[in-house]
C-alpha positions as CSV (number, residue, x, y, z in Angstrom):
1,X,2.3,74.6,-25.4
2,X,0.6,77.6,-23.8
3,X,-1.5,76.2,-21.1
4,X,-0.1,76.6,-17.6
5,X,-0.6,74.7,-14.4
6,X,-3.3,77.1,-13.2
7,X,-5.7,76.2,-16.0
8,X,-5.9,72.5,-15.0
9,X,-6.6,71.1,-11.6
10,X,-3.9,68.4,-11.2
11,X,-1.8,66.6,-8.6
12,X,-2.3,65.1,-5.3
13,X,-0.5,66.5,-2.2
14,X,0.1,66.0,1.5
15,X,-0.7,68.5,4.3
16,X,3.0,68.9,5.0
17,X,3.6,70.0,1.4
18,X,1.2,73.0,1.8
19,X,3.7,74.6,4.1
20,X,6.6,74.5,1.7
21,X,7.8,77.9,0.5
22,X,8.9,78.7,-3.1
23,X,12.6,78.9,-1.9
24,X,12.6,76.0,0.5
25,X,14.8,73.2,-0.9
26,X,12.7,69.9,-1.4
27,X,15.3,67.2,-2.1
28,X,12.8,64.6,-0.8
29,X,10.8,65.1,-4.0
30,X,13.7,65.4,-6.5
31,X,13.3,62.5,-9.0
32,X,16.3,60.1,-9.2
33,X,15.7,58.3,-12.6
34,X,13.3,60.7,-14.3
35,X,14.5,63.9,-16.0
36,X,14.2,67.2,-14.2
37,X,16.2,70.3,-14.8
38,X,18.9,71.3,-12.4
39,X,16.9,74.4,-11.5
40,X,13.9,76.4,-12.6
41,X,10.7,75.6,-14.4
42,X,10.1,73.0,-17.1
43,X,7.0,71.7,-18.9
44,X,6.6,70.1,-22.4
45,X,9.3,67.9,-23.9
46,X,10.4,69.4,-27.3
47,X,12.7,68.4,-30.2
48,X,13.3,64.7,-29.2
49,X,16.0,63.4,-31.5
50,X,18.6,60.7,-31.3
51,X,22.0,61.8,-32.8
52,X,25.5,60.5,-32.5
53,X,24.6,57.9,-29.9
54,X,22.8,60.4,-27.6
55,X,19.2,61.1,-26.9
56,X,18.6,64.9,-27.2
57,X,15.8,66.3,-25.0
58,X,14.8,69.9,-25.5
59,X,12.2,71.1,-23.1
60,X,10.0,74.1,-22.3
61,X,12.1,76.1,-19.8
62,X,12.2,79.3,-17.8
63,X,15.9,80.1,-17.4
64,X,15.2,82.8,-14.9
65,X,12.8,81.4,-12.4
66,X,10.8,78.5,-10.9
67,X,7.5,79.6,-12.4
68,X,6.1,79.4,-16.0
69,X,7.5,82.3,-18.1
70,X,10.3,83.5,-20.4
71,X,9.7,80.4,-22.5
72,X,12.8,79.0,-24.0
73,X,14.2,75.6,-25.1
74,X,16.4,74.0,-22.4
75,X,18.6,71.2,-23.5
76,X,19.9,67.9,-22.1
77,X,21.5,64.8,-23.5
78,X,21.7,61.2,-22.3
79,X,23.0,57.8,-23.6
80,X,20.7,55.7,-21.3
81,X,17.6,57.9,-20.7
82,X,18.4,58.0,-17.0
83,X,21.6,60.0,-16.5
84,X,21.3,63.4,-18.2
85,X,23.9,66.0,-19.0
86,X,22.6,69.5,-18.8
87,X,23.5,71.9,-21.6
88,X,23.1,75.6,-22.2
89,X,19.7,77.0,-23.3
90,X,19.5,76.1,-27.0
91,X,16.8,78.6,-28.2
92,X,16.2,81.5,-25.8
93,X,13.2,83.8,-25.6
94,X,13.7,86.8,-27.9
95,X,13.0,90.3,-26.6
96,X,12.9,93.2,-29.0
97,X,11.6,96.8,-28.8
98,X,8.5,96.0,-30.7
99,X,7.7,92.5,-29.5
100,X,8.6,89.6,-27.3
101,X,8.8,86.1,-28.9
102,X,8.4,83.1,-26.6
103,X,9.7,79.8,-27.9
104,X,6.8,77.5,-27.4
105,X,6.6,73.7,-28.1
106,X,7.8,72.0,-31.3
107,X,10.2,69.5,-32.7
108,X,13.6,69.0,-34.3
109,X,14.5,67.1,-37.4
110,X,17.8,66.0,-39.0
111,X,17.9,67.4,-42.6
112,X,20.5,64.9,-43.8
113,X,19.8,65.6,-47.5
114,X,20.0,69.4,-47.1
115,X,16.4,70.1,-48.3
116,X,16.4,73.4,-46.4
117,X,19.8,74.6,-47.7
118,X,21.1,75.2,-44.2
119,X,23.8,72.5,-44.8
120,X,23.8,68.7,-45.1
121,X,23.2,67.2,-41.6
122,X,21.8,70.4,-40.1
123,X,19.3,70.1,-37.3
124,X,16.2,72.2,-37.9
125,X,13.9,73.1,-35.0
126,X,10.3,73.8,-35.9
127,X,8.3,75.5,-33.1
128,X,5.6,78.0,-32.2
129,X,6.6,81.6,-31.7
130,X,4.2,83.1,-29.2
131,X,4.1,86.9,-29.5
132,X,1.7,88.3,-26.8
133,X,1.9,91.9,-28.0
134,X,0.6,90.9,-31.3
135,X,-1.8,88.4,-29.8
136,X,-0.5,85.9,-32.2
137,X,1.1,82.4,-32.5
138,X,2.9,81.4,-35.7
139,X,5.3,78.7,-36.7
140,X,9.1,79.5,-36.8
141,X,12.1,77.5,-37.8
142,X,15.8,77.7,-36.6
143,X,18.8,75.7,-37.6
144,X,21.9,74.3,-36.0
145,X,25.1,73.2,-37.6
146,X,26.9,72.2,-34.4
147,X,24.9,69.2,-33.4
148,X,22.0,71.1,-31.8
149,X,23.9,73.2,-29.2
150,X,23.1,76.6,-30.7
151,X,20.4,77.5,-33.2
152,X,20.1,80.4,-35.6
153,X,16.8,81.9,-36.4
154,X,15.7,81.7,-40.0
155,X,15.4,85.3,-41.3
156,X,12.3,84.4,-43.3
157,X,10.2,83.6,-40.3
158,X,7.4,83.0,-39.8
159,X,7.1,80.0,-42.1
160,X,3.3,79.6,-41.4
161,X,1.2,82.6,-40.1
162,X,-2.6,82.4,-39.9
163,X,-2.7,85.5,-37.7
164,X,-4.3,83.4,-35.0
165,X,-4.0,83.6,-31.2
166,X,-4.2,79.8,-30.6
167,X,-2.3,77.9,-33.3
168,X,0.6,75.9,-32.0
169,X,2.9,72.9,-31.3
170,X,4.2,71.7,-34.7
171,X,5.5,68.2,-35.0
172,X,7.4,67.3,-38.3
173,X,8.6,64.1,-39.9
174,X,9.8,63.1,-43.4
175,X,7.1,61.1,-45.2
176,X,8.6,58.7,-47.8
177,X,5.2,58.0,-49.4
178,X,4.7,61.7,-50.2
179,X,8.4,62.6,-50.7
180,X,8.2,65.7,-48.4
181,X,8.1,66.9,-44.9
182,X,4.8,66.6,-43.1
183,X,3.7,68.7,-40.1
184,X,0.9,68.2,-37.6
185,X,-0.1,71.4,-35.8
186,X,-2.9,72.2,-33.4
187,X,-5.9,74.4,-34.3
188,X,-6.5,74.6,-30.6
189,X,-10.1,76.0,-30.3
190,X,-11.3,74.3,-33.5
191,X,-10.3,70.9,-32.0
192,X,-8.5,70.0,-35.1
193,X,-5.1,68.7,-36.2
194,X,-4.0,70.5,-39.4
195,X,-1.6,68.8,-41.8
196,X,0.9,70.8,-43.8
197,X,3.5,69.6,-46.4
198,X,6.8,71.1,-47.4
199,X,9.8,70.2,-49.7
200,X,12.3,72.3,-47.7
201,X,10.9,73.1,-44.2
202,X,10.5,76.7,-45.3
203,X,7.5,76.8,-47.6
204,X,4.4,75.0,-46.3
205,X,1.2,74.0,-48.1
206,X,-2.0,73.1,-46.2
207,X,-2.9,69.4,-46.9
208,X,-5.9,68.5,-44.8
209,X,-7.6,68.7,-41.3
210,X,-8.6,66.0,-38.8
211,X,-11.2,66.6,-36.2
212,X,-13.1,67.4,-34.1
213,X,-13.3,63.9,-32.8
214,X,-13.1,62.1,-29.4
215,X,-12.8,64.6,-26.6
216,X,-13.5,68.0,-28.2
217,X,-14.4,70.2,-25.2
218,X,-11.1,71.6,-24.1
219,X,-8.5,72.9,-26.5
220,X,-6.3,70.5,-28.5
221,X,-2.6,70.8,-28.1
222,X,0.7,69.1,-28.9
223,X,-0.5,66.8,-31.8
224,X,1.8,64.3,-33.4
225,X,1.4,61.3,-35.7
226,X,3.5,58.1,-35.6
227,X,3.7,54.9,-37.7
228,X,3.4,51.9,-35.4
229,X,3.7,48.2,-36.1
230,X,0.9,45.9,-35.5
231,X,1.2,42.2,-34.4
232,X,1.0,41.0,-38.0
233,X,3.9,43.3,-39.2
234,X,1.7,45.9,-40.8
235,X,2.0,49.6,-40.1
236,X,-0.9,51.8,-39.0
237,X,-0.7,55.5,-38.2
238,X,-1.6,56.9,-34.8
239,X,-2.6,60.5,-34.1
240,X,-2.0,61.8,-30.6
241,X,-3.6,64.9,-29.1
242,X,-3.3,66.5,-25.6
243,X,-6.3,68.1,-24.0
244,X,-8.0,68.6,-20.7
245,X,-10.0,65.7,-19.3
246,X,-12.5,65.0,-16.6
247,X,-9.8,64.8,-13.9
248,X,-7.1,67.1,-15.2
249,X,-4.7,66.6,-18.2
250,X,-5.4,64.0,-20.7
251,X,-4.0,62.6,-24.0
252,X,-6.2,60.8,-26.6
253,X,-5.2,58.9,-29.7
254,X,-6.7,57.8,-32.9
255,X,-5.7,54.8,-35.1
256,X,-6.0,54.9,-38.9
257,X,-4.2,55.3,-42.2
258,X,-2.3,58.2,-43.7
259,X,-1.8,58.4,-47.5
260,X,0.7,61.3,-47.4
261,X,-2.0,63.9,-47.4
262,X,-5.0,62.9,-45.2
263,X,-5.4,60.9,-42.0
264,X,-8.4,58.6,-42.1
265,X,-9.4,56.9,-38.8
266,X,-10.3,53.2,-38.8
267,X,-13.6,54.2,-37.2
268,X,-15.5,57.0,-38.9
269,X,-16.8,58.0,-35.4
270,X,-13.7,57.3,-33.3
271,X,-14.3,56.3,-29.7
272,X,-12.5,58.1,-26.9
273,X,-9.1,56.3,-26.5
274,X,-6.9,57.7,-23.8
275,X,-3.1,57.2,-23.5
276,X,-3.0,57.4,-19.7
277,X,-5.7,56.9,-17.1
278,X,-4.0,59.1,-14.5
279,X,-4.1,62.9,-13.9
280,X,-0.6,64.0,-14.8
281,X,0.6,62.7,-18.2
282,X,0.5,65.4,-20.9
283,X,2.1,66.9,-24.0
284,X,4.0,63.7,-24.9
285,X,6.0,63.4,-28.2
286,X,8.4,60.7,-29.4
287,X,11.9,59.9,-30.5
288,X,11.2,58.5,-34.0
289,X,14.8,57.6,-34.7
290,X,15.8,55.6,-31.6
291,X,18.0,52.5,-32.1
292,X,16.2,49.2,-32.8
293,X,13.4,51.1,-34.7
294,X,11.7,51.9,-31.4
295,X,9.1,54.6,-31.1
296,X,9.9,56.0,-27.6
297,X,7.3,58.5,-26.2
298,X,8.0,60.9,-23.3
299,X,5.6,63.3,-21.7
300,X,5.5,66.0,-19.1
301,X,4.2,64.9,-15.7
302,X,2.2,67.9,-14.7
303,X,3.1,69.3,-11.3
304,X,1.0,69.1,-8.2
305,X,0.3,72.1,-6.0
306,X,3.4,71.8,-3.6
307,X,6.3,74.1,-4.5
308,X,9.5,72.2,-5.3
309,X,12.8,73.9,-5.2
310,X,15.2,74.7,-6.9
311,X,13.3,73.0,-9.8
312,X,9.7,72.6,-10.9
313,X,8.5,69.9,-13.2
314,X,9.8,66.6,-14.5
315,X,9.4,64.2,-17.5
316,X,7.7,60.8,-17.5
317,X,9.5,57.5,-17.9
318,X,10.1,57.1,-21.6
319,X,7.7,54.5,-23.1
320,X,8.1,52.0,-26.0
321,X,4.9,52.1,-28.2
322,X,3.3,49.3,-30.2
323,X,-0.2,48.4,-31.4
324,X,-2.0,45.2,-30.5
325,X,-5.2,43.7,-32.0
326,X,-8.0,43.4,-29.4
327,X,-11.6,42.4,-29.7
328,X,-12.4,46.1,-29.7
329,X,-9.8,46.9,-32.4
330,X,-6.2,48.0,-32.5
331,X,-5.1,49.5,-29.2
332,X,-2.0,51.2,-28.0
333,X,0.4,49.3,-25.8
334,X,3.0,51.2,-23.7
335,X,5.8,49.7,-21.7
336,X,8.7,51.4,-19.9
337,X,11.3,51.6,-22.6
338,X,13.6,48.6,-22.8
339,X,16.5,51.1,-23.0
340,X,16.0,51.5,-19.2
341,X,14.1,48.3,-18.3
342,X,16.9,46.0,-19.6
343,X,19.5,47.9,-17.6
344,X,17.9,48.0,-14.2
345,X,20.4,45.7,-12.6
346,X,23.2,48.1,-13.7
347,X,21.3,51.3,-12.9
348,X,20.5,50.0,-9.4
349,X,24.1,48.8,-8.9
350,X,22.8,45.3,-8.1
351,X,20.4,46.4,-5.4
352,X,17.6,44.0,-6.3
353,X,15.2,42.0,-4.2
354,X,13.4,38.9,-5.6
355,X,10.6,36.9,-4.1
356,X,8.0,34.2,-5.0
357,X,5.6,32.3,-2.9
358,X,2.4,32.6,-0.9
359,X,1.2,36.0,0.2
360,X,-0.4,35.2,3.5
361,X,0.6,38.3,5.5
362,X,1.8,41.7,4.4
363,X,5.4,41.6,3.0
364,X,7.2,44.7,4.1
365,X,9.3,45.2,1.0
366,X,11.1,48.3,2.3
367,X,12.7,46.0,4.9
368,X,13.4,43.2,2.6
369,X,15.0,45.4,0.0
370,X,16.7,47.7,2.5
371,X,15.0,50.8,1.1
372,X,15.8,54.1,2.6
373,X,14.0,56.3,0.1
374,X,11.2,56.5,-2.4
375,X,13.0,55.8,-5.7
376,X,12.4,52.3,-6.8
377,X,10.9,50.1,-9.6
378,X,8.7,47.2,-8.6
379,X,7.7,44.5,-11.1
380,X,5.2,41.9,-9.6
381,X,3.0,39.2,-11.1
382,X,0.3,37.9,-8.8
383,X,-1.9,34.8,-9.1
384,X,-5.2,36.0,-7.8
385,X,-7.3,33.0,-8.7
386,X,-8.4,32.6,-5.1
387,X,-8.1,36.2,-4.0
388,X,-10.5,39.2,-4.2
389,X,-7.9,42.0,-4.3
390,X,-4.2,42.6,-3.9
391,X,-2.5,46.0,-3.2
392,X,0.8,47.7,-2.7
393,X,0.9,50.4,0.0
394,X,3.6,53.0,-0.4
395,X,4.7,56.4,0.8
396,X,3.6,56.0,4.4
397,X,5.6,56.4,7.6
398,X,7.3,54.0,10.0
399,X,9.3,54.5,13.1
400,X,11.6,52.4,15.2
401,X,10.4,51.1,18.5
402,X,12.7,50.9,21.5
403,X,13.4,47.3,20.6
404,X,14.6,48.5,17.1
405,X,11.6,46.9,15.5
406,X,9.9,48.9,12.8
407,X,6.4,50.0,13.6
408,X,4.2,51.1,10.6
409,X,1.7,53.8,10.7
410,X,-0.6,52.7,7.9
411,X,-3.3,55.2,8.5
412,X,-3.8,58.6,7.0
413,X,-1.2,59.2,4.3
414,X,-0.5,56.0,2.4
415,X,-0.9,55.6,-1.3
416,X,-2.5,52.3,-2.4
417,X,-1.9,50.7,-5.8
418,X,-3.8,47.5,-6.5
419,X,-6.0,45.2,-8.5
420,X,-9.7,44.6,-7.9
421,X,-10.6,41.1,-9.1
422,X,-14.4,41.6,-9.1
423,X,-14.2,44.9,-11.0
424,X,-11.3,43.7,-13.2
425,X,-9.5,47.0,-12.7
426,X,-6.2,48.2,-11.5
427,X,-6.3,51.3,-9.4
428,X,-4.3,54.0,-7.7
429,X,-5.9,55.4,-4.5
430,X,-4.2,58.6,-3.2
431,X,-7.2,59.8,-1.2
432,X,-5.7,58.9,2.1
433,X,-2.5,60.9,1.3
434,X,-4.4,64.1,0.4
435,X,-6.7,64.0,3.4
436,X,-8.7,67.2,3.7
437,X,-7.1,68.7,0.6
438,X,-9.0,67.1,-2.3
439,X,-8.3,68.9,-5.6
440,X,-9.8,66.0,-7.5
441,X,-12.9,65.4,-5.5
442,X,-11.6,62.5,-3.4
443,X,-11.4,60.1,-6.4
444,X,-9.6,56.9,-7.1
445,X,-7.9,56.6,-10.5
446,X,-8.9,53.3,-12.2
447,X,-8.2,51.5,-15.4
448,X,-9.8,48.3,-16.8
449,X,-7.4,45.4,-16.9
450,X,-8.0,41.8,-17.6
451,X,-6.2,39.0,-15.8
452,X,-4.6,36.1,-17.7
453,X,-5.3,32.7,-16.3
454,X,-5.9,34.5,-13.0
455,X,-2.6,36.3,-13.1
456,X,-2.0,40.1,-13.1
457,X,1.2,42.0,-13.6
458,X,1.8,45.4,-12.1
459,X,4.9,47.6,-12.5
460,X,5.1,50.4,-10.0
461,X,7.6,53.1,-10.8
462,X,7.8,55.5,-7.8
463,X,10.4,58.2,-8.0
464,X,10.1,60.4,-4.9
465,X,7.2,62.5,-6.3
466,X,6.0,60.7,-9.4
467,X,4.1,57.5,-9.6
468,X,3.5,55.6,-12.8
469,X,1.8,52.2,-12.8
470,X,1.9,49.9,-15.8
471,X,-0.7,47.2,-16.0
472,X,-0.4,43.9,-17.8
473,X,2.0,43.9,-20.7
474,X,1.4,47.6,-21.4
475,X,-2.4,47.6,-21.8
476,X,-2.9,50.4,-19.2
477,X,-1.0,53.1,-17.5
478,X,-1.9,55.3,-14.5
479,X,0.4,58.3,-13.8
480,X,0.0,60.8,-11.0
481,X,2.1,63.0,-8.7
482,X,2.4,62.3,-4.9
483,X,4.4,64.4,-2.4
484,X,5.1,62.3,0.7
485,X,6.8,63.4,3.9
486,X,10.5,62.8,3.9
487,X,10.2,59.9,6.3
488,X,7.2,58.3,4.5
489,X,9.2,55.5,2.8
490,X,7.4,52.4,3.8
491,X,6.4,49.9,1.1
492,X,4.3,46.7,1.6
493,X,2.4,44.1,-0.4
494,X,-0.8,42.6,0.8
495,X,-3.9,40.7,-0.5
496,X,-7.4,39.7,0.6
497,X,-7.9,36.0,0.1
498,X,-5.3,33.5,-0.9
499,X,-2.8,35.2,-3.3
500,X,0.4,33.8,-4.7
501,X,3.4,36.0,-5.7
502,X,4.3,34.4,-9.1
503,X,7.3,36.7,-9.5
504,X,8.5,39.8,-7.8
505,X,11.5,42.0,-8.5
506,X,12.2,45.3,-6.7
507,X,15.1,47.6,-7.7
508,X,16.4,50.3,-5.4
509,X,17.1,53.3,-7.7
510,X,18.2,55.8,-5.1
511,X,21.5,57.4,-6.2
């Protein structure tokens, strides 16, 4: 992906953050259970592939600094999607006398049948080569015969070259129906996804185009297409596209059918369907080959304005994807992947707090769970039949009084996550935390969410600087970035009216 942070107004930040220098360590914002590189810049996830029991994450990376530039593919592996082992740069930027080739976004596939001739079981990376001196983006391939540690450039590159400036982000899969490899790639300014087919990953033939559709104002990037199961066991195809939205980065999706050549949306005039209602989730692609036939999507959480050091950027929580029938049609459901969610007791080392009962006064969850930091996972189901709203206040300060009793300052910097019964919406309100610095126009992020028999489920994943809120059973997600002061670790649950906590679990995920 070419777009850099300066082209999108994103993130929410505190006054204190404005004073941070580019070389000032910021451990208070380092995520604990989301991926971030040990040092230097990262953006889009690339080449997600599960191999030999490990999840491989390649990612857009600057090996030389904490700003966007020198684009290369960083590399990390994990067995649980929480604890990552950093590996050497897999595909570095190429600098030659006549040109510089930046390694932009793409994918990696396992060529188990040796269609490419690089060797049975070779990994083949398919990516955009950005060559600024030639004002050109084209599609390259490279191959690895050592399990993805090192890649060799194919001497016949480029494999697709339209001599265009904005033509990027290939995503490739093997299509059984067509008996060939299929690529989706972005025709950025045309607001189209172009489909190509190939028998060998080297020679590509144009198949069809999809778009413009949905949001077609800002350039389209990072397209992909996944087969997802519906509730009745059928398979539908979903096309994902990243683009700029009304309040920063946005991803949209389209549901339809794919015959091996052409994608046909269910609705001839597709409505705008967004993956995430927040202002940070972008450029997501998926592990197609995860155990249990899961489709696990991971995106880049775009950085806010504060400088973090010695790293910049992080990934979202990986999400399990499914489709569900609704009165409006098939809709995407997203849940924090069960790979992590089913292991929270282990990951938290048993540091879990449970509660159920009436919610008459605020419950100070940081006290109850003995939280000392801002890395936790809260899963709460509330009965709001007799309430008007319920909310979780987080990332605000407290101090100890002379009597050692905590006194909370719930004024000007807290972040509020909640549910509005009358509006039938979940919301994330960061306007207090940003105070006079309002890059997003002092707005509240909202998402429609229906209660079920008066009950609402919210999962709040706060990881020092990232906040992801999942509503219901995956119907809605709001993601944003928040940069609290180091001592702003308070967490409380409140309601207006008579609310009941049907079930609450809070895991402390500080390492």
